[in-house]
C-alpha angles and dihedrals in degrees: 000000000000113000090212096050112153107249090210090064094056118099114257114236115223112238115249095206131072118274091242094053092046091053090054094043092049091062090060099034107035093147100051103031133227119336098019114127141139126048124335104242118220117189120217122197127180142117103284098162135053129018114351093017090130091083093053094044092049090052092049091050091053091051091049089053093047093048092048090053094047092048092049087058092053101274123250109331090330097316119113122227120240126193119215107193127198130182111231091191086213085281118132095211093048089050094050090050090052091053091052089049090051089055091053091049091053100243115180095211142347128235111205167345109193102204127056097229091062090044090054091050096052096040096093091044096053088048093048092049094038096233119152108232124190116195113199095201115012106125112166108140090231090076094064127101096018123130098218143110095276113099124187128207094186135077115252132256085255094069097034100045089045088057091052092050093051093045093054093048090049089054092050095251100143100159115056134180117203132199115206126199110233092200092067100035095152089064102034097047091046091048092049093048093050092045091051093050091061098032094053092045090054094049100264127132132212101219095186140011113196124186120210137178086057128122096263104041136087127188094249090051091050092050092052092050092048091054097040097091096045097244124193090233142354128229124199113207092197147099124280097265095051093042090055092049093047091048090055091052093048092049091056087069107022122027096181111043110115113251128202131176131199121262089258090074098058099115133119089252090066089067097034094052098032099051113166092354092071097045107125093017114145129215142159121248129192094217139037106245090197097051114140100206111128096237093056094041091054090050091052092048093048092046094049092047092051100040104019092231141090116265116245132211093276088053091055095046094044091051089050089049090055090047093060093040092053091047091052092048091049097048108032117115122247110285092005111142111247090231090058092047090054097051093046094044113120115241112290124209110249130187092279110004145006113287127216142141125230122227090283096050093254121143133193134213134208110247133219131182116224134184126208109243125169090347096308137101104246120193112243 
């Protein structure tokens, strides 16, 4: 599906209601046309069970807050929003089945998924079924530059991994070992490849690349392999739970080696589960959790009041995803494809920055490096 498809070339559907009724209905439903009523259904898909479910749950919470706020203001042209959530279990086939179910249920758009491997799996399905899908966090470089139904809020592994490579070179860490999560290979392999392009060019060397979450690996085995070649530092390309567990294993042998983890791991569980083992760990974040701007502070206060917890990075990006989706739904012209409305939407103010998609539906985030100090993410 071409995001810039000429609306004039699309077949015109004949109305199924009388002309008189349509004229009356149009006055109340100019945006959606004759015959549209009831809630606007938004599908949500992410891993919300098992290891690493904290990222999916945090994103879902943010959407629930956003929908509640929109509905309190009257919804979209009088129609309330409704979230239909499905657990993809980080399983490609489960995710594809959920997308097909969303189509049957008449969802207008999908928010999600969280990880790139699931995004890659559902990409052909959302294009086949013509469902606009906005991923808050998927960042594999392979998603960029495609005119399709898959929109990204996040920067890509190209920008983020490049930043890690340069940071390590600047700190004199020339020999790096990396652990890669086999359950999200679309992200981890892309991240590693982009990291290596910059790191090699700047004179660095990846001395080992160790896969985990595969049938024949355990965390202690991975830790031993990462340390075997005496690297200057270790990077975990993993979620927060696995990064915490790997850090604990590393610290049993080496208390001092610098540890970093990919932006994917930046959740509260990284600190809660990692404890002392993750003190000093570095990672990139796509928002400043200590920002003082009123819009962000209100979001944090509302989120904590509703869920009794601090929002994480997936909360921020999911809320921003709903912000642009709502704006597109409110402003698109009658019969305008939602994909076209999103790419032509003027910049919208998000929680930290202006939000917009380029002609390919690709977004970009500001980036900040943080270090864990005294159990908190501290901006570097």
